[in-house]
N, C-alpha and C positions, 0 to 999 in steps of 0.2 A: 543714727541720725536720719537715714533714709526712711526707716520704718516710722519714726516719729513724724517726719514731714508728711508722709502719706496719710497718717492718721489725722493730722491737723487739717490737711486739704480734703479730707473725706474721700481719699482715693484708695480703692481696693486693689492690692497688688499681690501676685503670687510670690511664693518664696523664691522660685527660680528667677523671676523678674527682679526682685530685690537683690539677689546675688549678682545678676547681670549688671544692674546699676552700680553696685558696690565695685565690681571689677572695672567698670568704666571710670568711676571715681578714682580708683587707684592708678589707672593709666593716664587719665586726663586730670580733671579736678572734681571735687565734690560738688561745687556749684553747677558745673555742667551736668553732672548726673542728676541733681535735683531739678534742674531746668528741663530735663527730658521728660519728667513725670507728667506734666500737664498736657503736652501734645500727645504723649502715649495714652493718657486717659481719654482724651478726645477721640483718638483713633480707635481705641477699644470700644467706646460707645457707638461710633459709626459702624463698627464691625458687629454690633449687637452683643457685645460682651459686658459682663458686670464687673470684670476686673482686668487689670493689665496683665498680659502674658508676655513672655519673652519675645514673641513675634513683633509685638508693638514696639518694644524697646529697640529691637534691631532695625525696624523700619524708620523710626524717628531719628535714630542715630545716623542713618544714611541721609536723612533730609537736612539735619542741622549739624553744622560743624562746631567743634569746640574752638576756643580762641587760638590755641596753639596750631591746630590744623589749618585754620583760616589764615593765620599769619604766614604759615609755611606755603600755602597755596598761592597767596598773593606774591610772596617773594619769588616763587618759581615762575609765576606768570607775569612778572614785572615787565618783561620785554613786550608783552602783548597788550599792555594797558596804556592808554594815553589819557592825560588829564588836561582839560581845557579850562583855563581860569577866566571867567567872564568879568572879573573885577577890573576896573580901569584905574589908571594912576591918579586921577583927580579925586576919586571917591575912596580909594584904598580899601582897607578892611572895615571901614565904618559904613559902607554901603550895605544896607540890609537886604537889598534885592540881588546882591552879588551871588553868583553861583559858580560852583565847580562841577563840571560835567565829566564823567568818567566813561570812556569808550573802551570796549573790549574788542580787540582786533581779531 
């Protein structure tokens, strides 16, 4: 699936990178592995490379969390996060300008 997706997206990927993405997909999700391909491709181009190498996969994996890791991080940091709800009782949820502001302590 990853190889097909790379071909459809016109992304050139080394076999080692594809294996790394497959390993990530097994540990996390295939969707997450596929979603890493585009930023890895951009990073490879910035680095002057014609194809994605494992180094790009490793770097973008450090930059972008998968959903499970993100949820776990939020759960662990729950005590350090404060949410301020700017909605008032008269407007309720119908106020389009209502905002929720999240502060990290």
